[in-house]
C-alpha positions in Angstrom: 51.5 -101.5 7.1 51.3 -100.7 3.4 50.8 -103.7 1.2 52.8 -102.8 -2.0 52.7 -105.9 -4.2 52.4 -109.6 -4.5 50.1 -112.1 -3.0 50.0 -111.4 0.8 49.7 -114.8 2.4 49.9 -114.0 6.1 46.4 -112.5 6.3 44.6 -114.5 3.6 40.8 -113.8 3.6 41.1 -110.7 5.7 40.5 -108.3 2.8 44.1 -107.2 2.7 45.4 -106.8 -0.9 47.7 -104.8 -3.0 47.4 -101.1 -2.1 45.8 -101.8 1.3 46.9 -100.0 4.5 46.3 -101.4 8.0 46.6 -99.4 11.2 46.9 -101.1 14.6 46.6 -99.3 17.9 49.6 -99.2 20.3 49.8 -102.3 22.4 47.6 -104.4 20.1 49.5 -107.6 19.6 49.1 -109.2 16.2 50.8 -111.4 13.7 50.1 -113.9 10.9 47.2 -116.3 11.1 48.3 -119.7 12.5 47.7 -121.4 9.1 50.1 -118.9 7.5 52.8 -119.9 9.9 52.4 -123.5 9.1 52.2 -122.9 5.4 55.5 -121.0 5.5 57.5 -123.8 6.9 60.0 -125.0 4.3 59.2 -122.1 1.9 62.2 -120.6 0.1 60.5 -117.3 -0.8 57.3 -115.4 -1.0 56.0 -113.1 -3.7 55.0 -110.2 -1.6 56.2 -106.8 -0.5 54.8 -104.8 2.5 56.3 -101.8 4.3 55.7 -101.5 8.0 55.9 -98.0 9.6 56.3 -97.8 13.4 55.7 -94.3 14.8 56.3 -92.8 18.2 53.0 -90.9 18.0 49.7 -92.2 16.8 48.7 -91.5 13.2 45.4 -89.9 12.5 43.1 -90.8 9.5 42.3 -88.1 7.0 39.0 -87.9 5.2 40.1 -90.3 2.5 41.2 -93.0 5.0 37.9 -92.7 6.9 35.9 -92.9 3.6 37.5 -96.3 2.7 37.7 -97.8 6.1 36.8 -101.6 6.2 35.0 -102.0 9.5 35.1 -105.8 9.2 39.0 -105.9 9.1 39.4 -105.7 12.9 37.2 -108.8 13.3 39.6 -110.8 11.0 41.9 -111.1 14.1 39.3 -113.0 16.2 39.2 -116.8 16.0 36.5 -118.2 13.7 
């Protein structure tokens, strides 16, 4: 997913911000943090824009992607 603009609420504290890209392996289930779901109840709108790309074949990281990899991001999915 490419995080284009706004204040991305669903992954608060994960290091995701404007200009971030996240890659998830096939079969890896994921979604918003439970607190984000609760906070969204009754909301009329959100100030965020993200573009999800779903591919038939796995993407590969180039040198630039590897150089800016945040190794801690994957652990933001585990329970605290």
